[in-house]
VOGU-3710 file (C-alpha; in Angstrom, 3 decimals, decimal comma):
1> xxxxxxxxxx> -0,109/0,037/-0,340  1,345/3,207/-0,790  0,184/5,821/1,492  1,922/9,349/1,088  3,905/10,014/3,952  2,769/13,803/4,586  -1,002/12,179/4,968  0,012/9,769/7,491  2,323/12,844/9,508  -0,841/14,790/9,394
11> xxxxxxxxxx> -3,224/11,926/10,189  -4,157/12,458/13,680  -4,947/16,610/13,421  -7,278/15,619/10,559  -8,784/12,750/12,859  -9,386/15,494/15,676  -11,333/17,544/13,239  -13,081/14,373/11,893  -14,117/13,738/15,371  -15,172/17,012/16,354
21> xxxxxxxxxx> -17,561/17,182/13,514  -19,270/13,885/14,005  -20,044/15,183/17,814  -22,010/17,959/16,204  -23,693/16,504/13,655  -25,863/18,820/11,253  -28,631/17,861/9,249  -29,195/18,628/5,375  -28,689/22,524/5,120  -28,285/23,396/8,396
31> xxxxxxxxxx> -24,684/22,150/8,200  -23,611/25,892/9,122  -20,732/24,967/11,978  -19,743/22,034/10,020  -19,016/24,392/6,926  -17,179/26,763/8,897  -14,988/23,851/10,377  -13,768/23,961/6,673  -13,799/27,067/5,651  -11,403/27,773/8,942
41> xxxxxxxxxx> -9,089/25,041/7,785  -8,694/25,833/4,456  -8,176/29,449/5,360  -5,559/28,224/7,981  -4,094/26,544/4,831  -3,818/29,374/1,968  -6,938/28,451/0,073  -9,355/30,432/-1,410  -13,208/29,002/-1,669  -16,637/30,552/-2,488
51> xxxxxxxxxx> -19,257/29,492/0,862  -22,934/29,642/0,342  -23,544/27,672/-2,482  -26,430/25,670/-1,798  -27,688/27,345/0,980  -24,307/25,773/3,107  -21,840/24,646/0,609  -18,035/25,091/0,382  -16,024/25,311/-2,456  -11,764/25,063/-2,455
61> xxxxxxxxxx> -9,960/26,396/-5,676  -6,815/25,406/-5,720  -4,944/26,376/-8,841  -0,971/25,734/-10,312  0,621/26,289/-13,256  -0,864/27,480/-16,466  -3,857/24,537/-17,505  -7,099/25,265/-18,047  -8,296/22,159/-17,442  -9,855/21,309/-13,905
71> xxxxxxxxxx> -11,176/18,325/-11,912  -13,661/18,402/-9,206  -13,646/16,147/-5,983  -17,030/15,871/-3,597  -17,473/15,386/-0,014  -21,385/15,413/1,477  -21,401/17,003/4,919  -24,661/16,138/6,339  -25,747/13,752/9,022  -29,113/11,955/9,794
81> xxxxxxxxxx> -32,143/12,638/12,034  -31,318/9,618/14,096  -29,808/8,185/18,101  -26,644/7,832/18,331  -26,025/4,607/20,441  -22,198/4,968/21,206  -20,748/6,915/24,347  -17,793/7,153/22,953  -15,820/10,729/23,692  -16,664/11,840/19,998
91> xxxxxxxxxx> -20,241/10,780/20,161  -23,427/13,065/19,203  -23,811/15,680/21,456  -27,055/16,203/19,507  -29,835/14,799/20,821  -31,757/13,285/17,231  -28,747/13,926/15,305  -26,031/11,435/14,333  -23,212/10,774/11,589  -24,140/7,409/10,817
101> xxxxxxxxxx> -23,357/7,175/7,042  -19,607/8,508/7,441  -20,014/11,900/5,845  -18,014/13,242/8,331  -15,026/11,112/7,172  -15,759/12,248/3,376  -15,206/15,393/4,752  -11,982/15,137/6,867  -10,323/12,757/3,857  -11,031/15,776/1,203
111> xxxxxxxxxx> -9,488/17,905/4,373  -6,718/15,832/4,975  -5,918/15,792/0,917  -6,488/19,659/1,160  -3,599/20,036/3,244  -1,666/17,988/1,154  -2,572/20,511/-1,702  -1,661/23,429/0,488  2,392/23,009/0,442  2,192/20,392/-2,821
121> xxxxxxxxxx> 1,302/21,004/-5,628  2,520/18,962/-8,310  -0,162/18,798/-10,971  -0,950/21,587/-13,982  -4,356/22,755/-13,582  -7,038/23,396/-10,837  -8,530/21,251/-8,559  -11,991/22,272/-6,568  -12,809/20,833/-3,320  -16,724/20,425/-3,184
131> xxxxxxxxxx> -17,719/19,956/0,380  -21,881/19,420/-0,652  -24,912/19,789/2,201  -27,958/17,372/2,024  -27,012/14,477/0,782  -29,615/12,643/2,860  -32,453/13,825/1,066  -32,319/17,231/0,633  -30,667/17,231/-2,848  -27,637/19,290/-2,278
141> xxxxxxxxxx> -25,950/18,051/-4,916  -28,414/19,812/-6,884  -28,987/22,494/-5,064  -25,321/23,531/-5,790  -25,390/22,729/-9,404  -28,494/25,146/-9,839  -26,398/28,635/-7,914  -24,094/27,624/-11,142  -21,700/25,307/-9,727  -19,963/24,131/-12,725
151> xxxxxxxxxx> -20,464/27,611/-14,912  -18,954/29,117/-12,010  -15,919/26,837/-11,628  -15,787/24,711/-14,647  -14,211/21,503/-14,828  -13,142/18,200/-17,211  -14,916/15,744/-15,070  -16,091/15,788/-11,074  -15,577/12,305/-9,149  -17,692/11,321/-5,247
161> xxxxxxxxxx> -16,482/8,661/-2,957  -18,194/6,990/-0,074  -17,067/4,711/2,802  -18,104/0,926/2,305  -19,028/-1,573/5,934  -17,987/-4,982/5,137  -15,185/-4,113/2,772  -11,911/-5,545/4,356  -9,572/-2,109/5,266  -7,444/-1,404/2,142
171> xxxxxxxxxx> -9,707/-2,054/-0,769  -11,839/0,126/-2,739  -14,615/-0,747/-5,795  -14,948/1,536/-8,702  -17,283/-0,035/-11,553  -18,976/1,382/-14,920  -22,741/1,979/-15,273  -25,036/2,305/-12,736  -23,969/1,528/-9,062  -26,824/2,945/-7,071
181> xxxxxxxxxx> -30,149/3,144/-7,552  -32,869/6,440/-8,481  -35,273/7,004/-5,380  -38,480/7,920/-5,489  -41,709/7,785/-3,600  -45,734/7,541/-3,877  -48,486/7,981/-2,028  -51,744/6,466/-3,138  -55,147/7,149/-1,019  -57,866/4,397/-2,332
191> xxxxxxxxxx> -61,331/6,582/-0,845  -64,391/4,128/-0,490  -67,894/4,628/1,784  -67,359/4,222/5,081  -69,825/2,744/7,605  -70,894/-0,412/10,036  -68,031/-3,069/9,515  -71,075/-5,944/10,054  -72,690/-3,959/7,552  -70,129/-4,065/4,643
201> xxxxxxxxxx> -72,670/-4,702/1,409  -73,751/-0,986/2,446  -69,919/0,762/2,013  -67,004/0,329/-0,051  -64,529/-0,971/2,005  -61,056/1,032/1,652  -59,028/-1,910/3,047  -59,254/-4,796/0,560  -58,596/-2,666/-2,649  -55,283/-1,490/-0,867
211> xxxxxxxxxx> -54,391/-4,565/-0,348  -55,205/-6,333/-4,065  -52,729/-3,080/-5,035  -49,911/-4,231/-2,951  -50,030/-7,816/-4,350  -50,649/-6,309/-7,943  -47,651/-4,081/-8,137  -45,433/-6,834/-7,658  -46,728/-8,186/-11,391  -45,026/-5,166/-12,189
221> xxxxxxxxxx> -41,683/-6,245/-11,486  -41,834/-9,927/-12,325  -43,882/-9,543/-15,000  -43,859/-6,274/-16,951  -40,438/-5,814/-16,539  -37,560/-7,319/-18,480  -36,277/-10,226/-15,749  -32,011/-8,588/-16,274  -33,626/-4,983/-15,733  -33,528/-3,762/-11,329
231> xxxxxxxxxx> -36,360/-2,994/-10,158  -38,296/-2,594/-6,162  -41,299/-1,084/-5,501  -42,142/-1,252/-1,566  -45,392/-0,380/0,494  -43,958/0,921/3,223  -46,750/2,454/4,789  -50,348/1,534/5,187  -52,526/3,432/7,034  -56,297/3,561/7,734
241> xxxxxxxxxx> -59,116/3,226/10,645  -59,617/4,095/14,232  -62,458/1,398/15,478  -62,343/-2,224/14,603  -65,851/-2,294/14,145  -66,025/0,776/11,493  -65,185/0,883/7,763  -62,985/3,623/7,342  -63,926/6,463/3,891  -60,083/6,036/3,316
251> xxxxxxxxxx> -56,912/3,920/2,897  -53,839/5,356/2,347  -50,175/3,586/0,823  -46,971/5,125/0,923  -43,935/3,356/-0,267  -40,487/3,447/-2,808  -39,038/3,032/-6,029  -36,091/2,200/-6,606  -34,460/1,772/-10,408  -31,361/1,524/-12,416
261> xxxxxxxxxx> -32,706/3,487/-15,571  -34,687/6,079/-16,326  -36,667/3,823/-18,247  -37,684/1,357/-16,434  -38,543/3,945/-14,011  -41,398/5,493/-16,206  -42,765/2,224/-17,234  -43,209/1,765/-13,034  -44,719/4,651/-12,594  -47,483/4,476/-15,802
271> xxxxxxxxxx> -47,754/1,069/-14,726  -48,700/1,872/-10,903  -50,803/4,715/-11,808  -52,620/2,229/-14,448  -53,220/-0,745/-11,707  -54,068/1,941/-8,943  -57,101/3,303/-11,025  -58,546/0,840/-12,987  -58,565/-1,586/-9,720  -60,302/1,069/-7,328
281> xxxxxxxxxx> -62,711/1,754/-10,587  -63,522/-1,959/-10,784  -64,257/-2,252/-7,097  -66,467/0,944/-7,269  -63,594/2,971/-5,097  -61,761/6,085/-6,488  -57,977/6,548/-5,687  -55,094/9,772/-5,878  -52,242/8,788/-7,007  -49,071/10,915/-6,074
291> xxxxxxxxxx> -45,422/10,012/-7,747  -42,266/11,683/-6,805  -39,165/11,414/-8,365  -36,524/12,341/-6,147  -32,566/11,130/-7,065  -32,037/9,887/-10,315  -29,969/6,763/-10,643  -26,005/6,974/-10,025  -24,622/5,830/-13,308  -20,307/5,717/-13,499
301> xxxxxxxxxx> -18,933/6,928/-16,964  -16,991/4,231/-18,721  -13,105/5,946/-19,552  -13,186/8,438/-16,125  -14,160/4,943/-13,573  -11,040/3,307/-15,885  -8,887/5,750/-14,787  -10,007/5,480/-10,976  -9,681/2,427/-10,733  -5,554/2,855/-12,664
311> xxxxxxxxxx> -4,943/4,899/-9,732  -6,462/2,810/-7,317  -4,264/0,011/-8,756  -1,173/1,972/-7,869  -1,826/2,353/-4,287  -3,209/-0,957/-2,988  -2,919/-3,197/-6,006  -5,092/-4,556/-8,517  -6,011/-7,407/-6,311  -7,604/-4,756/-3,936
321> xxxxxxxxxx> -9,494/-2,764/-6,528  -12,885/-5,085/-6,779  -15,849/-4,727/-8,605  -18,524/-2,322/-6,766  -21,726/-4,413/-6,662  -24,186/-1,945/-7,947  -27,110/-1,197/-4,687  -30,353/-0,060/-4,437  -29,472/2,344/-1,914  -29,870/6,121/-3,796
331> xxxxxxxxxx> -26,988/9,032/-3,871  -27,514/12,981/-5,068  -24,474/12,440/-6,444  -25,893/11,217/-9,830  -26,822/14,908/-10,636  -23,552/16,468/-10,596  -22,717/12,608/-13,392  -25,838/14,121/-15,296  -23,906/16,926/-15,691  -20,243/16,399/-16,097
341> xxxxxxxxxx> -18,373/12,741/-16,546  -16,892/11,435/-13,612  -17,127/8,402/-11,192  -18,198/7,454/-7,858  -16,321/4,813/-5,906  -16,275/3,038/-2,880  -13,720/3,302/0,090  -13,392/0,142/2,846  -14,793/0,716/6,131  -13,839/-2,002/7,446
351> xxxxxxxxxx> -16,162/-4,471/9,807  -16,131/-2,616/12,914  -13,341/-3,582/14,536  -11,706/0,115/15,288  -14,549/1,406/17,081  -13,818/2,657/20,677  -14,720/1,021/24,145  -18,493/2,676/24,209  -19,111/1,709/20,709  -22,943/0,772/20,945
361> xxxxxxxxxx> -23,811/-3,251/20,084  -25,488/-3,117/17,074  -23,371/-3,851/14,034  -21,214/-0,734/12,314  -23,693/-0,762/8,911  -24,214/2,604/7,366  -27,490/3,970/9,098  -27,299/1,823/12,043  -26,765/3,809/15,578  -23,259/1,843/16,227
371> xxxxxxxxxx> -21,453/2,773/13,509  -18,401/4,911/13,217  -16,346/6,120/10,464  -13,221/4,172/10,468  -9,727/6,794/10,657  -7,424/4,793/9,217  -8,888/5,529/6,194  -8,246/9,369/6,234  -4,433/8,799/4,636  -5,741/5,950/2,398
381> xxxxxxxxxx> -8,893/8,270/0,974  -6,763/11,460/0,845  -3,942/9,489/-1,044  -6,205/8,477/-3,477  -7,428/12,562/-4,226  -4,039/13,541/-4,271  -2,818/10,943/-6,914  -6,505/11,129/-8,548  -5,487/14,996/-9,279  -2,110/14,612/-10,209
391> xxxxxxxx> -2,734/11,788/-12,446  -5,916/13,911/-14,301  -3,352/16,853/-14,449  0,106/15,771/-15,130  2,640/18,039/-16,120  3,646/18,030/-19,606  7,861/16,953/-19,597  9,772/19,873/-20,082
//
């Protein structure tokens, strides 16, 4: 493993910053303190920046030489609205808020690279350090783009990285094509006619209709799409009724749809609406159908992905650069990849053995109250960022 010496030397200091951020988690578009910490460090290292992009985002600007080429690296900053079960010294100090997805570590790895770039600029061009708010459902990447990030800071490609528990520390994963799914939500209200539960023939019971919908939606997955195309429909909430002897007027279903392509998503939305409307009509009920598209699928570009893999192999060896198995989780870095070529990769976070005394009893998995980022990744992840920049913006030979 070829980790830069300077990043090993500064690792303890950056780890302290990471733990400070972990102890003070902030939810989407509320990352004021976190952005202050990032800005303070960039200023300390003499790196110019733009603040307030996408509400609380920070963009660091590192230039060297005369080339107009540029590359962007993105780290997310927000936490999740959940209670941490860890009690170690850097556990969350804010009730109901926790860095349970490792965004504190993503920020730390990019800060470590920034600190290295402050005194070592072995490249010709510009590196943009994108510290993004609101990945967890807020669409912070989309908001930074709306604020004109790519117009103000034109870059040839953009790259992102996420820690991945369960993979052996010292490994990376990167693959071209879809690596994370689109995220979408639906809400369906079945309206019938309430009445006495002992006299169902006098009313229109919306609950059996809702049950039929749950089953019918799965036929879309098994019979309307190609078997090789991925798609998930999950009804996760059903709300109806207030008393055991009363047939309610309505029943509400909510859930999520995940796909790797827009074409499959279009088909699923269309079929869900058709099924909902016709099944309700067949039962003398009516329905209100709402479908919200949140994050598009995250699709890595082939050329940039191979470039990233080549850089990884030089750091950890070919055997430690794995295939990136697609996941049905979603990621708003997808918006950036719709605008610019690039690649979103995984860095292994291990199985949780790194956690200190006082960690919760659960596994060290993403969105788990016992999770903690592995600080051993900071110099490794930063080495990847540095080598990626130097390789992409390679100086021409004299």
